[in-house]
C-alpha positions, -999 to 999 in steps of 0.1 A, spaced: -206 -604 -17 -173 -594 -1 -160 -574 -31 -193 -557 -40 -174 -524 -40 -157 -535 -73 -191 -539 -90 -200 -513 -117 -220 -483 -104 -249 -491 -128 -256 -523 -108 -271 -501 -82 -276 -502 -44 -304 -528 -44 -280 -553 -61 -253 -546 -35 -278 -550 -6 -287 -584 -19 -251 -594 -20 -246 -583 16 -275 -604 28 -255 -635 18 -231 -627 47 -255 -632 76 -291 -634 64 -296 -668 49 -329 -687 55 -328 -701 91 -335 -736 103 -368 -745 121 -366 -743 158 -374 -780 163 -344 -789 142 -321 -766 162 -333 -783 194 -327 -817 179 -291 -808 171 -284 -794 206 -299 -826 221 -277 -847 199 -245 -827 207 -250 -818 244 -275 -844 255 -311 -844 266 -304 -819 294 -289 -793 272 -315 -767 283 -299 -768 318 -269 -751 302 -289 -720 295 -313 -699 316 -327 -684 284 -325 -695 248 -340 -674 220 -356 -696 193 -352 -671 165 -316 -669 152 -297 -636 154 -278 -644 122 -279 -672 96 -251 -678 70 -242 -706 47 -229 -732 72 -248 -724 104 -268 -700 124 -264 -681 157 -288 -679 186 -286 -656 216 -289 -673 249 -279 -668 286 -253 -690 301 -268 -705 333 -235 -708 352 -227 -671 350 -257 -653 338 -238 -638 309 -252 -636 273 -237 -661 249 -238 -668 212 -248 -704 203 -236 -713 168 -253 -743 154 -242 -760 122 -269 -770 96 -275 -808 94 -256 -822 64 -236 -789 58 -203 -808 61 -213 -835 36 -227 -809 12 -196 -787 14 -172 -816 9 -193 -828 -20 -191 -794 -36 -153 -792 -31 -149 -826 -46 -168 -815 -77 -147 -784 -79 -116 -805 -77 -128 -827 -106 -135 -795 -126 -100 -781 -120 -86 -797 -152 -114 -781 -172 -110 -747 -156 -72 -747 -160 -72 -735 -197 -94 -706 -187 -71 -694 -159 -42 -679 -179 -9 -688 -162 -25 -698 -129 -20 -734 -118 -56 -742 -108 -52 -777 -93 -29 -767 -64 -52 -737 -56 -82 -760 -55 -64 -784 -32 -55 -755 -9 -90 -741 -10 -105 -775 -3 -82 -779 28 -90 -745 42 -127 -743 35 -131 -779 46 -119 -769 80 -148 -744 84 -173 -772 91 -151 -786 120 -163 -765 149 -137 -781 172 -110 -766 151 -128 -733 150 -133 -733 188 -95 -739 192 -86 -710 169 -112 -687 185 -99 -694 221 -63 -690 210 -72 -655 197 -93 -647 228 -63 -656 250 -39 -637 228 -60 -605 228 -72 -607 264 -68 -573 279 -64 -555 246 -78 -519 244 -83 -523 206 -98 -558 200 -121 -582 216 -124 -619 207 -151 -638 226 -140 -668 247 -154 -702 240 -175 -717 269 -184 -750 253 -182 -767 220 -186 -799 200 -178 -805 163 -212 -791 154 -219 -764 180 -200 -736 196 -210 -716 227 -191 -683 231 -194 -650 247 -219 -626 231 -206 -595 214 -228 -564 213 -219 -536 189 -225 -518 157 -220 -540 125 -190 -528 106 -209 -518 75 -231 -495 95 -200 -474 102 -202 -462 66 -227 -435 78 -205 -423 107 -185 -390 107 -151 -391 89 -130 -392 120 -148 -421 136 -152 -440 103 -115 -437 96 -105 -448 131 -127 -480 128 -114 -487 93 -78 -485 106 -87 -508 135 -101 -534 111 -70 -534 90 -48 -535 121 -65 -566 134 -61 -586 101 -23 -580 103 -20 -581 141 -36 -616 145 -8 -635 126 18 -615 144 4 -619 179 -14 -653 179 -2 -670 147 -36 -669 130 -47 -652 98 -85 -644 100 -93 -655 65 -129 -644 64 -127 -606 65 -163 -598 55 -178 -570 76 -205 -593 91 -177 -608 113 -169 -575 130 -187 -553 156 -177 -519 169 -183 -521 207 -195 -494 230 -161 -490 245 -144 -485 211 -130 -520 208 -135 -540 176 -152 -573 183 -142 -601 160 -164 -631 153 -162 -664 133 -128 -681 134 -139 -710 111 -118 -697 82 -83 -692 94 -48 -700 82 -22 -708 108 11 -689 107 30 -699 139 58 -675 130 37 -647 116 31 -638 80 59 -649 56 86 -622 53 86 -627 16 53 -609 15 66 -578 31 98 -579 11 80 -581 -23 55 -553 -13 85 -531 -4 102 -538 -37 71 -529 -56 66 -497 -36 102 -487 -43 98 -494 -80 127 -520 -81 113 -539 -111 141 -563 -119 146 -575 -83 108 -577 -78 104 -598 -110 132 -622 -99 117 -625 -64 82 -632 -77 96 -658 -101 115 -676 -73 83 -679 -53 62 -692 -83 42 -660 -90 53 -658 -126 41 -683 -152 60 -673 -182 82 -646 -198 73 -612 -185 87 -577 -189 97 -564 -154 87 -529 -164 53 -541 -175 49 -562 -144 56 -534 -119 34 -510 -138 5 -535 -134 13 -542 -97 21 -508 -84 -15 -496 -79 -22 -525 -56 7 -514 -34 -3 -478 -35 -21 -479 -1 12 -489 15 34 -466 -4 20 -433 8 16 -418 43 -22 -418 41 -44 -435 16 -81 -429 7 -99 -462 0 -130 -456 -21 -154 -473 -45 -141 -454 -75 -105 -466 -69 -117 -502 -63 -137 -503 -95 -108 -489 -115 -85 -516 -101 -111 -543 -110 -114 -530 -145 -76 -529 -149 -73 -565 -139 -101 -575 -163 -84 -557 -192 -50 -572 -184 -63 -608 -181 -69 -613 -218 -44 -632 -241 -10 -617 -239 -20 -594 -209 3 -592 -180 -23 -607 -156 -24 -638 -178 13 -644 -171 9 -645 -134 4 -674 -110 -8 -676 -74 12 -700 -52 -13 -720 -30 5 -709 2 -5 -673 -6 -41 -680 -15 -57 -671 18 -34 -641 22 -45 -628 -12 -81 -634 -3 -77 -614 29 -58 -585 13 -83 -582 -15 -113 -585 9 -99 -560 33 -92 -535 6 -127 -539 -7 -143 -534 27 -122 -503 34 -134 -490 0 -170 -496 9 -165 -477 41 -147 -448 23 -118 -449 48 -88 -425 47 -60 -440 69 -22 -444 73 -22 -480 60 16 -481 57 19 -477 95 1 -510 99 27 -528 78 55 -510 97 42 -525 129 31 -560 119 45 -572 86 78 -590 86 101 -581 57 85 -547 52 107 -527 75 140 -544 64 160 -536 33 143 -558 6 175 -563 -13 193 -578 18 
C-alpha cells in the first residue's frame, strides 16, 4: 500500500484507494472487547482515567486500533491505542513461517541473501507488538522534538505492553495535502522528508513506518508524527557509509562506489562498475540536483527499470541488501513513493546536507 505510486496507471484510482485503506481502515474490534482489554491492562477502574471515551475507533490498522478520549487529570484529548487480542501471537507465527520459507525463497531472490534479511525483519516487526517499547521510542522522540517549530510528537501519558495513551494530534492527513496549492504541498513534502532524516540525527531513532497515515499537518504548520512501533535505533545517527555511498554515486565515481558497496556486502557477484552506476544513478537523482520533482511517472519508470534489471544476468540480480540497511532501504523507498504520490518539488539535497553523515565530507577520504 505504501508504494502504490509505482503501480501501473492502468490499475486505476479505485485500486489505489483500496490499497490506502490498509493503512488505517481495517475492520475494528467490538466495543465490548475493547473495554475488556482496558480492564485487563489498567484494572476495573480504567474508566476513571478518562472523562470521555469514544467507543467507535478513529483508526484501525493491522495490529491495533485508536480511540479518542479525554484524559481526566488534565482535560486534554488523548489517543488510546489498543492492540488486538492475539495480534502478537499471530504476527510471531507469521514471521516464524516466513523464516521457514526463507530457504525456499532464496533461489528466487537473485543475489540477495534472504535468511539474514528475514531474521532482521522478524526482529524489527516483532517489536511492533510490544507497546512498552513503542511508548519508550515515542516518548524519546517527544522529548527530543519538544519546542520544535517544525515537528510535533505526542507525549505518552500511560502505557502497558498492549495499550498506549498519548496526546491527541489534530490535523490534515498527509495524503490530503495532494490537493493543496503547489507552494503549500511542496513545503509539507519537504517537512516530511526532513523528519525522516532528522529523527536519527536528533533522537537516535529511524521512524521505519513512513506511510502517510502516520503524519498529520497541524493548524500551526507543524508536522504531527504518529506510531513509533516500527523504529530502528541509531544512537549515533545514520551510518556515515550511507551518505558516503550516495555521494560517490551522485559524483559518478563508479570504481570507488563498486568497491565501497562490495566492502559492505551490497554486491553478490562479479559486476561491471559502469553498469552498476548506470543502474543506481537514477535512485540518487533527487539528491544530486538542487531541486527535484517527485512524481508518479518517475516512480513508475524506476519500478519498471528494477523489474527489467532483475532477470537472469541483470545488474539487480547481482546485488545484495545487508540486513543492517533493510529498514533504511524501506524508509528511503517508502518516502520517495509518498513524495511521488504528493507530486512534490523540493530541494531534497539540502536535507542530506543537514542531517546525513558522510554526505557532506569527501567520500574518497
